One Martini backbone bead per residue (centre of mass of N, CA, C, O) as a GRO file, in nm:
protein
  225
    1MET     BB    1   0.732  -5.312  -5.260
    2SER     BB    2   0.989  -5.205  -5.485
    3LEU     BB    3   1.099  -5.089  -5.806
    4ILE     BB    4   1.413  -5.096  -5.963
    5ASP     BB    5   1.514  -4.931  -6.272
    6GLY     BB    6   1.837  -4.858  -6.400
    7GLU     BB    7   2.068  -4.875  -6.149
    8GLY     BB    8   2.172  -5.140  -6.303
    9ARG     BB    9   2.212  -5.466  -6.407
   10VAL     BB   10   1.991  -5.506  -6.171
   11ALA     BB   11   1.686  -5.551  -6.092
   12ILE     BB   12   1.498  -5.451  -5.795
   13LEU     BB   13   1.388  -5.538  -5.465
   14TYR     BB   14   1.247  -5.339  -5.193
   15GLY     BB   15   1.220  -5.340  -4.826
   16THR     BB   16   1.013  -5.374  -4.552
   17SER     BB   17   1.001  -5.673  -4.342
   18PRO     BB   18   0.869  -5.918  -4.180
   19LEU     BB   19   0.936  -6.163  -3.973
   20PRO     BB   20   0.791  -6.500  -4.013
   21ILE     BB   21   0.858  -6.494  -3.695
   22PRO     BB   22   0.854  -6.508  -3.373
   23PRO     BB   23   0.882  -6.218  -3.297
   24ASP     BB   24   0.842  -5.899  -3.377
   25ARG     BB   25   1.031  -5.828  -3.682
   26ASN     BB   26   1.250  -5.635  -3.883
   27VAL     BB   27   1.356  -5.619  -4.238
   28TYR     BB   28   1.582  -5.523  -4.467
   29LEU     BB   29   1.527  -5.579  -4.820
   30SER     BB   30   1.730  -5.696  -5.105
   31ARG     BB   31   1.662  -5.799  -5.453
   32PRO     BB   32   1.642  -5.956  -5.723
   33ASP     BB   33   1.413  -5.940  -6.020
   34TYR     BB   34   1.442  -6.270  -6.023
   35ALA     BB   35   1.469  -6.587  -6.052
   36GLY     BB   36   1.581  -6.737  -5.758
   37ALA     BB   37   1.843  -6.820  -5.534
   38HIS     BB   38   2.001  -6.591  -5.380
   39PRO     BB   39   2.269  -6.478  -5.249
   40LEU     BB   40   2.378  -6.412  -4.914
   41VAL     BB   41   2.360  -6.096  -4.721
   42VAL     BB   42   2.433  -6.004  -4.391
   43VAL     BB   43   2.360  -5.698  -4.246
   44VAL     BB   44   2.540  -5.554  -3.965
   45PRO     BB   45   2.463  -5.313  -3.777
   46GLY     BB   46   2.506  -5.060  -3.566
   47ASP     BB   47   2.410  -4.805  -3.361
   48GLY     BB   48   2.221  -4.679  -3.603
   49GLY     BB   49   2.124  -4.899  -3.765
   50VAL     BB   50   1.890  -4.873  -4.025
   51THR     BB   51   2.003  -4.678  -4.242
   52PRO     BB   52   2.023  -4.526  -4.538
   53SER     BB   53   2.307  -4.644  -4.591
   54VAL     BB   54   2.233  -4.941  -4.549
   55LYS     BB   55   2.014  -4.954  -4.767
   56ALA     BB   56   2.197  -4.872  -5.005
   57LEU     BB   57   2.388  -5.114  -4.973
   58CYS     BB   58   2.183  -5.331  -5.031
   59ARG     BB   59   2.098  -5.239  -5.314
   60ARG     BB   60   2.377  -5.251  -5.442
   61LEU     BB   61   2.428  -5.554  -5.398
   62SER     BB   62   2.177  -5.647  -5.570
   63ARG     BB   63   2.299  -5.542  -5.850
   64PHE     BB   64   2.506  -5.815  -5.812
   65GLY     BB   65   2.303  -6.069  -5.710
   66TYR     BB   66   2.204  -6.004  -5.412
   67ALA     BB   67   2.081  -6.088  -5.099
   68ALA     BB   68   2.001  -5.817  -4.875
   69LEU     BB   69   2.010  -5.812  -4.510
   70ALA     BB   70   1.868  -5.584  -4.251
   71PRO     BB   71   1.827  -5.587  -3.923
   72ASP     BB   72   1.630  -5.481  -3.650
   73LEU     BB   73   1.799  -5.479  -3.344
   74PHE     BB   74   1.576  -5.273  -3.191
   75ARG     BB   75   1.270  -5.337  -3.242
   76GLY     BB   76   1.161  -5.025  -3.318
   77LYS     BB   77   1.350  -4.870  -3.166
   78THR     BB   78   1.562  -4.652  -3.088
   79ALA     BB   79   1.867  -4.607  -3.173
   80GLY     BB   80   2.165  -4.715  -3.009
   81ALA     BB   81   2.340  -4.927  -2.828
   82LEU     BB   82   2.406  -5.248  -2.900
   83SER     BB   83   2.522  -5.323  -2.611
   84ASP     BB   84   2.222  -5.279  -2.471
   85ALA     BB   85   2.127  -5.533  -2.545
   86PRO     BB   86   2.014  -5.811  -2.459
   87GLY     BB   87   2.146  -6.094  -2.390
   88GLY     BB   88   2.151  -6.264  -2.705
   89ARG     BB   89   1.950  -6.116  -2.905
   90VAL     BB   90   2.116  -6.060  -3.153
   91ASP     BB   91   2.190  -6.357  -3.221
   92THR     BB   92   1.899  -6.454  -3.243
   93ASP     BB   93   1.806  -6.268  -3.476
   94LEU     BB   94   2.016  -6.368  -3.680
   95ALA     BB   95   1.946  -6.672  -3.674
   96ASP     BB   96   1.654  -6.632  -3.762
   97LEU     BB   97   1.709  -6.507  -4.034
   98VAL     BB   98   1.862  -6.753  -4.157
   99SER     BB   99   1.631  -6.957  -4.120
  100VAL     BB  100   1.432  -6.816  -4.313
  101THR     BB  101   1.612  -6.850  -4.572
  102ARG     BB  102   1.577  -7.179  -4.532
  103ASP     BB  103   1.256  -7.146  -4.572
  104GLU     BB  104   1.032  -6.911  -4.636
  105TRP     BB  105   1.283  -6.770  -4.835
  106SER     BB  106   1.414  -7.001  -5.031
  107HIS     BB  107   1.302  -6.916  -5.323
  108TRP     BB  108   1.510  -6.633  -5.309
  109CYS     BB  109   1.721  -6.769  -5.093
  110GLY     BB  110   2.062  -6.876  -5.077
  111SER     BB  111   2.205  -6.997  -4.748
  112GLN     BB  112   2.426  -7.221  -4.728
  113ARG     BB  113   2.578  -6.973  -4.834
  114PHE     BB  114   2.733  -6.693  -4.656
  115VAL     BB  115   2.754  -6.338  -4.563
  116ALA     BB  116   2.879  -6.140  -4.301
  117LEU     BB  117   2.827  -5.790  -4.258
  118GLY     BB  118   3.019  -5.569  -4.062
  119LEU     BB  119   2.933  -5.260  -3.885
  120GLY     BB  120   3.114  -5.153  -3.660
  121THR     BB  121   2.941  -5.265  -3.381
  122GLY     BB  122   2.848  -5.523  -3.565
  123VAL     BB  123   3.094  -5.713  -3.593
  124PRO     BB  124   3.087  -5.929  -3.373
  125ALA     BB  125   2.815  -6.055  -3.464
  126ALA     BB  126   2.912  -6.127  -3.751
  127VAL     BB  127   3.134  -6.322  -3.665
  128ARG     BB  128   2.949  -6.523  -3.529
  129LEU     BB  129   2.767  -6.585  -3.764
  130GLY     BB  130   2.996  -6.643  -3.992
  131SER     BB  131   3.115  -6.904  -3.816
  132GLY     BB  132   2.922  -7.079  -3.930
  133ASP     BB  133   2.773  -7.269  -4.136
  134GLY     BB  134   2.866  -7.135  -4.449
  135GLY     BB  135   3.034  -6.898  -4.367
  136GLY     BB  136   3.122  -6.546  -4.388
  137VAL     BB  137   3.347  -6.252  -4.346
  138ALA     BB  138   3.278  -5.898  -4.328
  139ILE     BB  139   3.463  -5.592  -4.232
  140SER     BB  140   3.398  -5.259  -4.064
  141PRO     BB  141   3.561  -5.135  -3.809
  142ALA     BB  142   3.592  -4.931  -3.521
  143SER     BB  143   3.754  -5.168  -3.375
  144PHE     BB  144   3.966  -5.425  -3.190
  145ASP     BB  145   3.819  -5.438  -2.936
  146GLY     BB  146   3.755  -5.769  -2.858
  147LEU     BB  147   3.807  -5.910  -3.165
  148VAL     BB  148   4.055  -6.093  -3.210
  149ASP     BB  149   3.964  -6.356  -3.075
  150ALA     BB  150   3.717  -6.407  -3.257
  151LEU     BB  151   3.887  -6.432  -3.518
  152VAL     BB  152   4.070  -6.661  -3.435
  153ALA     BB  153   3.822  -6.867  -3.381
  154SER     BB  154   3.750  -6.832  -3.668
  155PRO     BB  155   3.695  -7.021  -3.986
  156ALA     BB  156   3.626  -6.791  -4.163
  157PRO     BB  157   3.620  -6.613  -4.417
  158LEU     BB  158   3.814  -6.295  -4.475
  159LEU     BB  159   3.721  -5.938  -4.470
  160ALA     BB  160   3.918  -5.633  -4.417
  161LEU     BB  161   3.794  -5.292  -4.371
  162VAL     BB  162   4.023  -5.033  -4.280
  163GLY     BB  163   3.982  -4.744  -4.064
  164GLY     BB  164   4.140  -4.531  -3.832
  165MET     BB  165   4.426  -4.682  -3.814
  166THR     BB  166   4.710  -4.802  -3.738
  167GLY     BB  167   4.940  -5.001  -3.864
  168PRO     BB  168   5.030  -5.161  -3.608
  169GLU     BB  169   4.743  -5.237  -3.519
  170VAL     BB  170   4.665  -5.400  -3.772
  171HIS     BB  171   4.909  -5.591  -3.786
  172ALA     BB  172   4.856  -5.726  -3.516
  173ALA     BB  173   4.582  -5.841  -3.591
  174ARG     BB  174   4.664  -5.993  -3.846
  175ASP     BB  175   4.881  -6.177  -3.712
  176ALA     BB  176   4.688  -6.310  -3.506
  177VAL     BB  177   4.486  -6.430  -3.711
  178GLY     BB  178   4.632  -6.540  -3.998
  179ARG     BB  179   4.403  -6.435  -4.201
  180GLY     BB  180   4.305  -6.298  -4.486
  181GLU     BB  181   4.182  -5.990  -4.609
  182TRP     BB  182   4.366  -5.677  -4.587
  183VAL     BB  183   4.244  -5.335  -4.577
  184VAL     BB  184   4.407  -5.012  -4.566
  185TYR     BB  185   4.281  -4.677  -4.476
  186GLY     BB  186   4.491  -4.449  -4.351
  187SER     BB  187   4.320  -4.162  -4.409
  188ALA     BB  188   4.074  -4.283  -4.287
  189ALA     BB  189   3.799  -4.334  -4.121
  190PRO     BB  190   3.604  -4.564  -3.963
  191ASP     BB  191   3.338  -4.429  -4.138
  192PHE     BB  192   3.406  -4.436  -4.457
  193PHE     BB  193   3.151  -4.633  -4.557
  194ASP     BB  194   2.957  -4.396  -4.460
  195ASP     BB  195   2.751  -4.168  -4.640
  196GLY     BB  196   2.633  -4.037  -4.342
  197ALA     BB  197   2.915  -3.956  -4.250
  198ASP     BB  198   3.179  -3.753  -4.168
  199GLY     BB  199   3.402  -3.993  -4.259
  200TYR     BB  200   3.345  -3.998  -4.546
  201ASP     BB  201   3.518  -4.180  -4.825
  202ARG     BB  202   3.483  -4.229  -5.144
  203PRO     BB  203   3.735  -4.372  -5.256
  204SER     BB  204   3.746  -4.586  -5.031
  205ALA     BB  205   3.454  -4.692  -5.060
  206GLU     BB  206   3.479  -4.787  -5.357
  207ASP     BB  207   3.710  -4.986  -5.308
  208ALA     BB  208   3.563  -5.156  -5.092
  209PHE     BB  209   3.327  -5.247  -5.270
  210ARG     BB  210   3.486  -5.398  -5.476
  211ARG     BB  211   3.613  -5.597  -5.275
  212LEU     BB  212   3.349  -5.713  -5.170
  213VAL     BB  213   3.242  -5.829  -5.440
  214SER     BB  214   3.484  -6.015  -5.484
  215PHE     BB  215   3.443  -6.181  -5.227
  216LEU     BB  216   3.157  -6.276  -5.294
  217ASP     BB  217   3.223  -6.413  -5.562
  218GLY     BB  218   3.429  -6.617  -5.426
  219ARG     BB  219   3.220  -6.739  -5.204
  220LEU     BB  220   2.984  -6.713  -5.404
  221THR     BB  221   2.706  -6.778  -5.611
  222ARG     BB  222   2.633  -6.593  -5.863
  223VAL     BB  223   2.367  -6.438  -6.008
  224GLU     BB  224   2.294  -6.379  -6.331
  225ALA     BB  225   2.158  -6.135  -6.556
   0.00000   0.00000   0.00000
């Protein structure tokens, strides 16, 4: 672990750690550097895996009092298409991660209530994870193909941060789901939230991050610095 001091209101610890249950899997974790079980955000990355942008997002969330964990869903192999992972493995890895935060890591991570943050192609898995007991869901989707039915079936609180789609497309999805906070960045690309992507849009990404923190603060009990 390494300590960052002075990058925000909260000093943080961050680094890559093995998941303390078999099989061997790694998770990038970032958390406030003070005592207590910090509220949990599980960041579910898409096809790029745990990129520098995903790591930076985890660290930034921690500066607001959250334990942010991003699992390596490719299990050490070169990141490819998340859809190519063996059936059920992604959901198993995410469920194991949450179980660890309620057991081996429970002294610094309070996950009886948590939010799953899905990015790009990681959104469907995040929806499934966050729809369980105590969960909430925040998404920045690449598309709504095959996603609306899962959102309709989910009882979880929802924040949707959407770029790169037409108004009618988003409105149809929002109306079908019938709940949640939906924010549309009409001039931004689908990957506007990824500061390592060609479509990164800083004004939209900063607004989305503020809305994300507000959603987390409303859903979770934030530990104050």
